[in-house]
TIMI-2910 file (N, C-alpha, C, CB; in pm, 1 decimal, decimal comma, always signed):
<rs>
+----------+----------+----------+----------+----------+----------+----------+----------+----------+----------+----------+----------+------+
!      n_x !      n_y !      n_z !     ca_x !     ca_y !     ca_z !      c_x !      c_y !      c_z !     cb_x !     cb_y !     cb_z ! resn !
+----------+----------+----------+----------+----------+----------+----------+----------+----------+----------+----------+----------+------+
!  -2488,5 !  +8713,8 !  +3963,1 !  -2532,4 !  +8573,1 !  +3847,3 !  -2451,6 !  +8629,4 !  +3748,9 !  -2719,6 !  +8542,4 !  +3783,0 !  Unk !
!  -2391,2 !  +8493,0 !  +3701,0 !  -2307,6 !  +8523,3 !  +3566,7 !  -2375,6 !  +8510,0 !  +3483,4 !  -2198,2 !  +8453,9 !  +3529,9 !  Unk !
!  -2440,0 !  +8592,1 !  +3363,8 !  -2559,1 !  +8591,4 !  +3271,1 !  -2500,0 !  +8495,4 !  +3144,4 !  -2607,3 !  +8762,7 !  +3220,2 !  Unk !
!  -2372,0 !  +8461,8 !  +3141,3 !  -2344,6 !  +8389,8 !  +3016,2 !  -2371,8 !  +8270,3 !  +3065,1 !  -2206,7 !  +8401,5 !  +2949,2 !  Unk !
!  -2353,3 !  +8222,8 !  +3165,5 !  -2394,1 !  +8101,7 !  +3177,2 !  -2511,7 !  +8061,0 !  +3286,7 !  -2279,2 !  +8036,9 !  +3197,9 !  Unk !
!  -2565,8 !  +8147,6 !  +3344,1 !  -2672,6 !  +8098,3 !  +3414,8 !  -2644,0 !  +8071,6 !  +3570,8 !  -2714,8 !  +7975,9 !  +3345,9 !  Unk !
!  -2538,1 !  +8034,4 !  +3602,4 !  -2521,0 !  +7986,6 !  +3717,4 !  -2491,8 !  +8074,6 !  +3824,0 !  -2438,5 !  +7902,9 !  +3708,2 !  Unk !
!  -2530,9 !  +8044,7 !  +3954,4 !  -2569,1 !  +8117,6 !  +4063,8 !  -2395,9 !  +8188,1 !  +4066,3 !  -2640,6 !  +8010,0 !  +4213,9 !  Unk !
!  -2438,2 !  +8324,2 !  +4142,8 !  -2309,3 !  +8413,3 !  +4190,0 !  -2240,9 !  +8349,3 !  +4361,6 !  -2379,7 !  +8608,5 !  +4207,6 !  Unk !
!  -2123,2 !  +8300,7 !  +4343,8 !  -2084,2 !  +8229,1 !  +4474,2 !  -1945,5 !  +8343,5 !  +4501,7 !  -2038,6 !  +8027,4 !  +4449,7 !  Unk !
!  -1985,7 !  +8352,9 !  +4621,5 !  -1843,0 !  +8452,2 !  +4685,8 !  -1812,1 !  +8402,3 !  +4820,4 !  -1875,2 !  +8635,9 !  +4708,9 !  Unk !
!  -1671,6 !  +8436,7 !  +4835,5 !  -1605,9 !  +8382,4 !  +4971,8 !  -1551,4 !  +8526,6 !  +5052,5 !  -1458,1 !  +8261,1 !  +4933,2 !  Unk !
!  -1588,2 !  +8502,2 !  +5178,7 !  -1529,2 !  +8613,0 !  +5294,9 !  -1403,8 !  +8526,8 !  +5349,8 !  -1657,2 !  +8656,4 !  +5441,8 !  Unk !
!  -1286,8 !  +8565,8 !  +5338,0 !  -1184,4 !  +8541,3 !  +5422,5 !  -1127,2 !  +8606,2 !  +5510,6 !  -1112,6 !  +8516,7 !  +5375,9 !  Unk !
!  -1073,0 !  +8585,8 !  +5623,5 !  -1054,0 !  +8653,2 !  +5745,1 !   -914,9 !  +8579,9 !  +5797,7 !  -1191,1 !  +8638,2 !  +5848,5 !  Unk !
!   -815,5 !  +8656,8 !  +5823,7 !   -686,9 !  +8580,9 !  +5878,9 !   -731,8 !  +8555,3 !  +6031,8 !   -530,2 !  +8680,5 !  +5866,7 !  Unk !
!   -731,1 !  +8482,1 !  +6081,8 !   -768,3 !  +8476,8 !  +6231,4 !   -687,3 !  +8363,5 !  +6297,3 !   -930,0 !  +8450,1 !  +6253,7 !  Unk !
!   -526,8 !  +8417,5 !  +6256,9 !   -432,6 !  +8310,1 !  +6335,1 !   -452,6 !  +8329,3 !  +6488,6 !   -263,4 !  +8332,0 !  +6298,4 !  Unk !
!   -429,6 !  +8203,6 !  +6546,4 !   -404,6 !  +8190,5 !  +6684,0 !   -542,5 !  +8155,9 !  +6762,0 !   -337,6 !  +8323,9 !  +6735,5 !  Unk !
!   -672,6 !  +8173,4 !  +6639,5 !   -769,7 !  +8134,9 !  +6719,6 !   -854,5 !  +7985,0 !  +6681,7 !   -857,4 !  +8255,1 !  +6719,7 !  Unk !
!   -920,9 !  +7923,0 !  +6776,2 !   -978,4 !  +7771,5 !  +6748,8 !  -1093,7 !  +7804,9 !  +6724,2 !   -975,8 !  +7657,2 !  +6859,5 !  Unk !
!  -1161,1 !  +7683,4 !  +6677,3 !  -1308,5 !  +7653,0 !  +6613,4 !  -1380,3 !  +7745,4 !  +6716,0 !  -1369,6 !  +7470,9 !  +6613,6 !  Unk !
!  -1345,8 !  +7673,0 !  +6842,1 !  -1434,8 !  +7716,5 !  +6963,5 !  -1437,8 !  +7875,2 !  +7014,7 !  -1384,3 !  +7631,0 !  +7086,3 !  Unk !
!  -1326,3 !  +7921,5 !  +6967,8 !  -1336,6 !  +8054,6 !  +6997,3 !  -1386,6 !  +8169,3 !  +6915,4 !  -1232,0 !  +8081,7 !  +7026,5 !  Unk !
!  -1420,0 !  +8130,2 !  +6788,3 !  -1485,0 !  +8169,0 !  +6700,9 !  -1644,4 !  +8130,8 !  +6680,0 !  -1411,6 !  +8138,3 !  +6612,1 !  Unk !
!  -1737,6 !  +8250,1 !  +6660,2 !  -1836,4 !  +8263,7 !  +6625,8 !  -1916,8 !  +8318,3 !  +6513,2 !  -1851,0 !  +8290,7 !  +6692,3 !  Unk !
!  -1972,2 !  +8263,0 !  +6428,6 !  -2045,3 !  +8320,7 !  +6284,8 !  -2193,3 !  +8329,8 !  +6299,0 !  -2019,2 !  +8218,4 !  +6149,5 !  Unk !
!  -2236,6 !  +8408,9 !  +6278,2 !  -2389,9 !  +8440,2 !  +6297,2 !  -2452,7 !  +8503,7 !  +6182,9 !  -2415,2 !  +8532,7 !  +6415,0 !  Unk !
!  -2606,7 !  +8458,0 !  +6138,0 !  -2647,8 !  +8566,5 !  +6052,4 !  -2752,9 !  +8571,1 !  +6094,7 !  -2643,5 !  +8563,0 !  +5915,6 !  Unk !
!  -2811,7 !  +8722,0 !  +6099,1 !  -2931,3 !  +8766,8 !  +6167,2 !  -3003,7 !  +8863,4 !  +6066,1 !  -2895,3 !  +8839,2 !  +6309,1 !  Unk !
!  -3114,8 !  +8826,9 !  +6013,9 !  -3167,8 !  +8883,3 !  +5894,5 !  -3054,2 !  +8907,5 !  +5798,8 !  -3244,8 !  +9010,8 !  +5923,3 !  Unk !
!  -3007,2 !  +9039,5 !  +5739,8 !  -2910,5 !  +9027,0 !  +5628,2 !  -2774,3 !  +9046,7 !  +5701,7 !  -2936,6 !  +9139,3 !  +5504,0 !  Unk !
!  -2763,5 !  +9042,8 !  +5815,1 !  -2626,2 !  +9096,9 !  +5847,0 !  -2536,1 !  +8943,4 !  +5916,2 !  -2647,2 !  +9249,3 !  +5978,9 !  Unk !
!  -2433,4 !  +8944,3 !  +5872,4 !  -2328,5 !  +8813,3 !  +5900,8 !  -2208,1 !  +8853,8 !  +6003,0 !  -2249,3 !  +8759,4 !  +5744,9 !  Unk !
!  -2219,5 !  +8811,4 !  +6111,1 !  -2125,6 !  +8882,9 !  +6203,6 !  -2043,1 !  +8778,4 !  +6241,4 !  -2188,9 !  +8956,3 !  +6327,2 !  Unk !
!  -1926,8 !  +8802,9 !  +6271,9 !  -1790,9 !  +8696,0 !  +6293,8 !  -1730,8 !  +8778,6 !  +6413,5 !  -1661,1 !  +8677,8 !  +6138,7 !  Unk !
!  -1727,9 !  +8665,4 !  +6510,9 !  -1656,5 !  +8701,5 !  +6632,3 !  -1547,0 !  +8611,2 !  +6662,0 !  -1745,3 !  +8705,7 !  +6745,8 !  Unk !
!  -1444,7 !  +8685,1 !  +6748,5 !  -1318,0 !  +8607,8 !  +6803,6 !  -1281,2 !  +8646,8 !  +6940,6 !  -1191,8 !  +8632,1 !  +6715,4 !  Unk !
!  -1308,8 !  +8572,5 !  +7008,5 !  -1253,2 !  +8588,5 !  +7166,2 !  -1142,3 !  +8454,1 !  +7218,9 !  -1409,9 !  +8585,4 !  +7281,2 !  Unk !
!  -1037,2 !  +8527,7 !  +7241,6 !   -939,2 !  +8447,3 !  +7323,3 !   -956,4 !  +8485,9 !  +7485,3 !   -780,1 !  +8481,5 !  +7268,1 !  Unk !
!   -946,7 !  +8419,2 !  +7527,4 !   -933,8 !  +8394,4 !  +7698,3 !   -812,5 !  +8405,8 !  +7736,6 !   -975,2 !  +8256,3 !  +7756,3 !  Unk !
!   -748,9 !  +8498,1 !  +7829,7 !   -632,0 !  +8462,7 !  +7919,9 !   -612,5 !  +8322,5 !  +7982,7 !   -636,8 !  +8551,0 !  +8028,7 !  Unk !
!   -518,3 !  +8271,4 !  +7962,6 !   -482,6 !  +8168,3 !  +8024,2 !   -470,4 !  +8147,1 !  +8206,1 !   -367,2 !  +8154,8 !  +7957,9 !  Unk !
!   -481,1 !  +8264,9 !  +8263,7 !   -495,6 !  +8264,9 !  +8401,9 !   -353,9 !  +8278,5 !  +8417,2 !   -569,4 !  +8142,2 !  +8473,2 !  Unk !
!   -241,9 !  +8262,8 !  +8368,1 !   -111,3 !  +8266,5 !  +8417,3 !    -38,4 !  +8386,4 !  +8383,0 !    -41,3 !  +8156,7 !  +8374,2 !  Unk !
!    +36,6 !  +8467,1 !  +8494,8 !   +115,5 !  +8565,7 !  +8457,2 !   +241,8 !  +8562,1 !  +8419,6 !   +114,4 !  +8634,1 !  +8530,3 !  Unk !
!   +234,1 !  +8615,4 !  +8238,9 !   +371,2 !  +8562,8 !  +8166,4 !   +396,9 !  +8732,6 !  +8133,8 !   +353,5 !  +8425,9 !  +7999,4 !  Unk !
!   +533,0 !  +8730,5 !  +8124,0 !   +567,6 !  +8840,4 !  +8068,3 !   +674,8 !  +8790,1 !  +7943,0 !   +625,8 !  +8939,5 !  +8183,1 !  Unk !
!   +624,0 !  +8857,5 !  +7815,8 !   +678,0 !  +8814,0 !  +7696,6 !   +742,5 !  +8937,6 !  +7609,4 !   +565,8 !  +8739,8 !  +7620,8 !  Unk !
!   +854,9 !  +8874,1 !  +7556,5 !   +984,3 !  +8956,9 !  +7523,7 !   +895,5 !  +9019,8 !  +7378,5 !  +1163,9 !  +8843,4 !  +7493,3 !  Unk !
!   +838,6 !  +8937,3 !  +7279,1 !   +790,2 !  +8961,2 !  +7171,7 !   +658,5 !  +8866,9 !  +7165,1 !   +893,9 !  +8945,2 !  +7069,4 !  Unk !
!   +532,0 !  +8897,0 !  +7155,7 !   +418,3 !  +8800,3 !  +7103,9 !   +384,9 !  +8817,3 !  +6980,7 !   +297,3 !  +8807,6 !  +7171,2 !  Unk !
!   +409,5 !  +8725,7 !  +6912,0 !   +426,6 !  +8705,3 !  +6750,9 !   +252,9 !  +8737,0 !  +6694,9 !   +493,8 !  +8508,0 !  +6707,0 !  Unk !
!   +177,4 !  +8646,3 !  +6802,3 !    +27,0 !  +8665,2 !  +6727,4 !    -13,3 !  +8728,3 !  +6885,0 !    -81,6 !  +8486,1 !  +6650,5 !  Unk !
!    -89,2 !  +8816,4 !  +6852,5 !   -129,6 !  +8888,8 !  +6941,3 !   -285,6 !  +8836,5 !  +6976,9 !   -110,4 !  +9030,6 !  +6894,4 !  Unk !
!   -286,0 !  +8832,2 !  +7187,6 !   -470,7 !  +8792,3 !  +7210,4 !   -527,5 !  +8900,1 !  +7176,5 !   -538,4 !  +8755,5 !  +7370,8 !  Unk !
!   -633,8 !  +8894,8 !  +7124,4 !   -733,3 !  +9000,7 !  +7093,0 !   -878,7 !  +8933,4 !  +7054,1 !   -675,0 !  +9093,2 !  +6967,5 !  Unk !
!   -930,2 !  +9019,4 !  +7081,1 !  -1119,5 !  +9001,1 !  +7047,0 !  -1159,4 !  +9067,7 !  +6930,6 !  -1231,0 !  +9075,3 !  +7168,4 !  Unk !
!  -1237,8 !  +9042,0 !  +6856,5 !  -1263,3 !  +9123,9 !  +6732,0 !  -1422,4 !  +9093,4 !  +6685,5 !  -1147,3 !  +9078,4 !  +6605,9 !  Unk !
!  -1478,8 !  +9164,0 !  +6628,1 !  -1599,0 !  +9156,5 !  +6575,1 !  -1621,8 !  +9203,3 !  +6447,3 !  -1675,0 !  +9209,6 !  +6647,8 !  Unk !
!  -1650,1 !  +9176,5 !  +6312,9 !  -1666,5 !  +9218,6 !  +6184,8 !  -1805,1 !  +9185,5 !  +6151,3 !  -1568,1 !  +9160,1 !  +6093,1 !  Unk !
!  -1892,4 !  +9289,9 !  +6108,8 !  -2016,0 !  +9254,0 !  +6049,6 !  -2013,7 !  +9292,5 !  +5873,0 !  -2137,6 !  +9340,8 !  +6138,6 !  Unk !
!  -2091,9 !  +9202,4 !  +5831,5 !  -2081,4 !  +9221,3 !  +5678,8 !  -2244,6 !  +9215,1 !  +5672,9 !  -1980,9 !  +9089,8 !  +5577,5 !  Unk !
!  -2324,5 !  +9354,0 !  +5612,2 !  -2413,6 !  +9378,9 !  +5548,8 !  -2436,0 !  +9267,8 !  +5385,3 !  -2387,4 !  +9529,7 !  +5540,2 !  Unk !
!  -2525,4 !  +9161,2 !  +5396,7 !  -2518,3 !  +9081,6 !  +5290,6 !  -2644,6 !  +9141,4 !  +5203,7 !  -2523,4 !  +8922,4 !  +5333,5 !  Unk !
!  -2613,5 !  +9128,0 !  +5022,1 !  -2731,2 !  +9152,5 !  +4958,4 !  -2853,7 !  +9091,6 !  +4955,4 !  -2708,9 !  +9156,0 !  +4864,6 !  Unk !
!  -2977,3 !  +9137,0 !  +4928,3 !  -3072,1 !  +9059,0 !  +4937,6 !  -3067,6 !  +8898,6 !  +4838,0 !  -3182,4 !  +9156,3 !  +4906,0 !  Unk !
!  -3106,2 !  +8807,0 !  +4889,3 !  -3097,3 !  +8667,1 !  +4817,6 !  -2986,3 !  +8578,1 !  +4873,2 !  -3069,8 !  +8685,1 !  +4660,9 !  Unk !
!  -2874,9 !  +8682,5 !  +4914,0 !  -2772,0 !  +8597,1 !  +4954,7 !  -2786,0 !  +8503,4 !  +5075,2 !  -2668,2 !  +8674,9 !  +4975,9 !  Unk !
!  -2744,7 !  +8379,5 !  +5049,9 !  -2733,7 !  +8242,0 !  +5147,3 !  -2593,8 !  +8215,5 !  +5178,5 !  -2793,2 !  +8100,7 !  +5075,2 !  Unk !
!  -2585,3 !  +8198,6 !  +5311,0 !  -2465,0 !  +8143,1 !  +5364,1 !  -2446,6 !  +7986,7 !  +5343,0 !  -2461,9 !  +8175,6 !  +5509,3 !  Unk !
!  -2362,0 !  +7950,6 !  +5261,5 !  -2335,0 !  +7810,9 !  +5268,1 !  -2265,0 !  +7735,3 !  +5361,7 !  -2284,4 !  +7784,4 !  +5176,1 !  Unk !
!  -2142,7 !  +7751,8 !  +5398,0 !  -2082,0 !  +7719,8 !  +5547,4 !  -1961,5 !  +7818,3 !  +5568,5 !  -2023,1 !  +7550,8 !  +5563,6 !  Unk !
!  -1889,9 !  +7757,5 !  +5688,5 !  -1777,4 !  +7833,0 !  +5705,7 !  -1652,6 !  +7737,5 !  +5729,1 !  -1800,8 !  +7930,4 !  +5820,4 !  Unk !
!  -1560,6 !  +7766,6 !  +5732,6 !  -1419,0 !  +7668,1 !  +5717,8 !  -1324,0 !  +7741,8 !  +5780,5 !  -1360,4 !  +7632,2 !  +5560,1 !  Unk !
!  -1248,1 !  +7704,5 !  +5856,5 !  -1126,6 !  +7748,4 !  +5939,1 !   -995,3 !  +7613,4 !  +5904,4 !  -1184,8 !  +7758,6 !  +6133,9 !  Unk !
!   -898,5 !  +7686,4 !  +5840,5 !   -795,4 !  +7625,3 !  +5763,2 !   -648,9 !  +7715,0 !  +5772,2 !   -853,3 !  +7613,4 !  +5608,3 !  Unk !
!   -562,9 !  +7660,5 !  +5815,0 !   -424,1 !  +7716,0 !  +5866,9 !   -450,5 !  +7862,6 !  +5890,8 !   -294,4 !  +7695,6 !  +5756,5 !  Unk !
!   -516,8 !  +7904,8 !  +5971,7 !   -538,5 !  +8033,1 !  +6063,8 !   -634,7 !  +8130,4 !  +5961,7 !   -370,1 !  +8117,9 !  +6111,7 !  Unk !
!   -663,0 !  +8087,2 !  +5862,0 !   -776,0 !  +8124,7 !  +5780,7 !   -939,4 !  +8125,2 !  +5780,4 !   -752,0 !  +8068,5 !  +5699,2 !  Unk !
!  -1014,2 !  +8188,9 !  +5823,3 !  -1171,8 !  +8144,8 !  +5844,8 !  -1235,5 !  +8182,6 !  +5673,4 !  -1266,2 !  +8264,8 !  +6000,6 !  Unk !
!  -1300,5 !  +8118,0 !  +5618,9 !  -1365,6 !  +8115,5 !  +5511,3 !  -1495,1 !  +8091,0 !  +5510,2 !  -1317,3 !  +8046,5 !  +5443,5 !  Unk !
!  -1602,7 !  +8168,9 !  +5457,7 !  -1722,0 !  +8169,5 !  +5469,6 !  -1785,0 !  +8181,2 !  +5340,5 !  -1754,5 !  +8257,6 !  +5554,1 !  Unk !
!  -1851,5 !  +8080,1 !  +5259,6 !  -1868,2 !  +8070,3 !  +5175,3 !  -2012,7 !  +8115,8 !  +5142,4 !  -1823,9 !  +7972,2 !  +5157,9 !  Unk !
!  -2038,7 !  +8211,1 !  +5053,3 !  -2199,9 !  +8261,8 !  +5013,5 !  -2231,2 !  +8233,5 !  +4860,7 !  -2222,9 !  +8442,2 !  +5037,7 !  Unk !
!  -2369,7 !  +8241,9 !  +4841,2 !  -2405,3 !  +8195,7 !  +4716,6 !  -2543,2 !  +8270,6 !  +4703,6 !  -2408,8 !  +8031,5 !  +4705,5 !  Unk !
!  -2572,7 !  +8327,0 !  +4574,5 !  -2692,2 !  +8423,8 !  +4553,1 !  -2738,6 !  +8311,5 !  +4428,0 !  -2650,3 !  +8620,9 !  +4504,0 !  Unk !
!  -2881,9 !  +8232,9 !  +4450,5 !  -2908,2 !  +8107,6 !  +4376,2 !  -2983,3 !  +8220,0 !  +4239,2 !  -3031,3 !  +7964,3 !  +4480,2 !  Unk !
!  -2993,3 !  +8145,1 !  +4115,7 !  -3055,1 !  +8185,2 !  +4025,9 !  -3195,8 !  +8187,4 !  +4044,6 !  -3019,7 !  +8126,6 !  +3932,7 !  Unk !
!  -3264,1 !  +8341,8 !  +4014,7 !  -3388,3 !  +8333,5 !  +4064,6 !  -3459,5 !  +8275,7 !  +3959,5 !  -3442,1 !  +8456,8 !  +4111,4 !  Unk !
!  -3576,7 !  +8225,4 !  +3986,9 !  -3666,3 !  +8108,6 !  +3951,1 !  -3740,6 !  +8190,3 !  +3848,0 !  -3764,2 !  +8036,3 !  +4079,7 !  Unk !
!  -3751,1 !  +8155,4 !  +3700,8 !  -3862,6 !  +8232,8 !  +3617,1 !  -3977,0 !  +8180,8 !  +3598,9 !  -3830,5 !  +8260,9 !  +3494,1 !  Unk !
!  -4047,4 !  +8245,1 !  +3606,6 !  -4197,4 !  +8224,9 !  +3610,8 !  -4250,1 !  +8297,6 !  +3488,6 !  -4266,7 !  +8282,2 !  +3749,0 !  Unk !
!  -4340,3 !  +8227,5 !  +3399,8 !  -4415,8 !  +8277,2 !  +3303,3 !  -4566,2 !  +8271,2 !  +3343,5 !  -4385,7 !  +8206,5 !  +3180,5 !  Unk !
!  -4604,2 !  +8401,2 !  +3337,5 !  -4732,4 !  +8428,9 !  +3372,4 !  -4811,0 !  +8473,6 !  +3247,3 !  -4733,4 !  +8529,8 !  +3480,6 !  Unk !
!  -4936,9 !  +8388,4 !  +3250,2 !  -5029,7 !  +8384,0 !  +3113,8 !  -5100,6 !  +8538,9 !  +3139,9 !  -5166,6 !  +8227,3 !  +3107,7 !  Unk !
!  -5143,8 !  +8609,5 !  +3052,6 !  -5208,4 !  +8737,1 !  +3056,1 !  -5324,1 !  +8727,6 !  +2959,7 !  -5111,1 !  +8853,3 !  +3020,7 !  Unk !
!  -5446,8 !  +8730,5 !  +3033,2 !  -5564,0 !  +8732,3 !  +2962,3 !  -5603,3 !  +8851,6 !  +2858,4 !  -5657,5 !  +8723,6 !  +3059,3 !  Unk !
!  -5648,4 !  +8807,3 !  +2751,6 !  -5688,0 !  +8933,3 !  +2654,6 !  -5845,0 !  +8952,8 !  +2665,5 !  -5644,5 !  +8903,1 !  +2482,8 !  Unk !
!  -5850,9 !  +9062,1 !  +2689,3 !  -6014,4 !  +9100,2 !  +2700,4 !  -6004,3 !  +9146,6 !  +2558,8 !  -6078,2 !  +9230,9 !  +2829,8 !  Unk !
!  -6150,9 !  +9103,1 !  +2468,1 !  -6204,4 !  +9173,2 !  +2354,7 !  -6304,2 !  +9282,3 !  +2379,4 !  -6263,0 !  +9080,3 !  +2270,2 !  Unk !
!  -6256,2 !  +9377,1 !  +2312,5 !  -6374,2 !  +9508,8 !  +2368,9 !  -6417,2 !  +9524,8 !  +2209,7 !  -6290,4 !  +9698,6 !  +2464,9 !  Unk !
!  -6540,7 !  +9554,5 !  +2219,3 !  -6595,6 !  +9604,6 !  +2092,9 !  -6546,4 !  +9751,7 !  +2026,0 !  -6742,2 !  +9611,3 !  +2118,8 !  Unk !
+----------+----------+----------+----------+----------+----------+----------+----------+----------+----------+----------+----------+------+
</rs>
C-alpha cells in the first residue's frame, strides 16, 4: 500500500508466452498459489524444421502470493500474458475500550 496516498497496492506479473493461444494457457489460484500453465499440442504432422524460431514447449510457473493479494484478471496481448494483482487497503475499525473505575 502506498502510505502517502492510501491507495491499494497494485502489481502485475508478465510472462512472455509467444506462440501460445488463450486456449493453450491456464491460470489458476488455489489458496495463495497462483499457477500459470502453457500446453502446446503437436499438430500430428511429421515436419522437419531447419530453424524453429518459437519453440513448442510446455511450461508451468507458480507464484506464492502475499496474504490479502487478490487477482483482478489476466490478459494475453502480443505474446505477453499479464496478470493484475491488488492488495486492498485494510479496513480501519475503531473499537471503544471501556474504562473500569476502581476505588
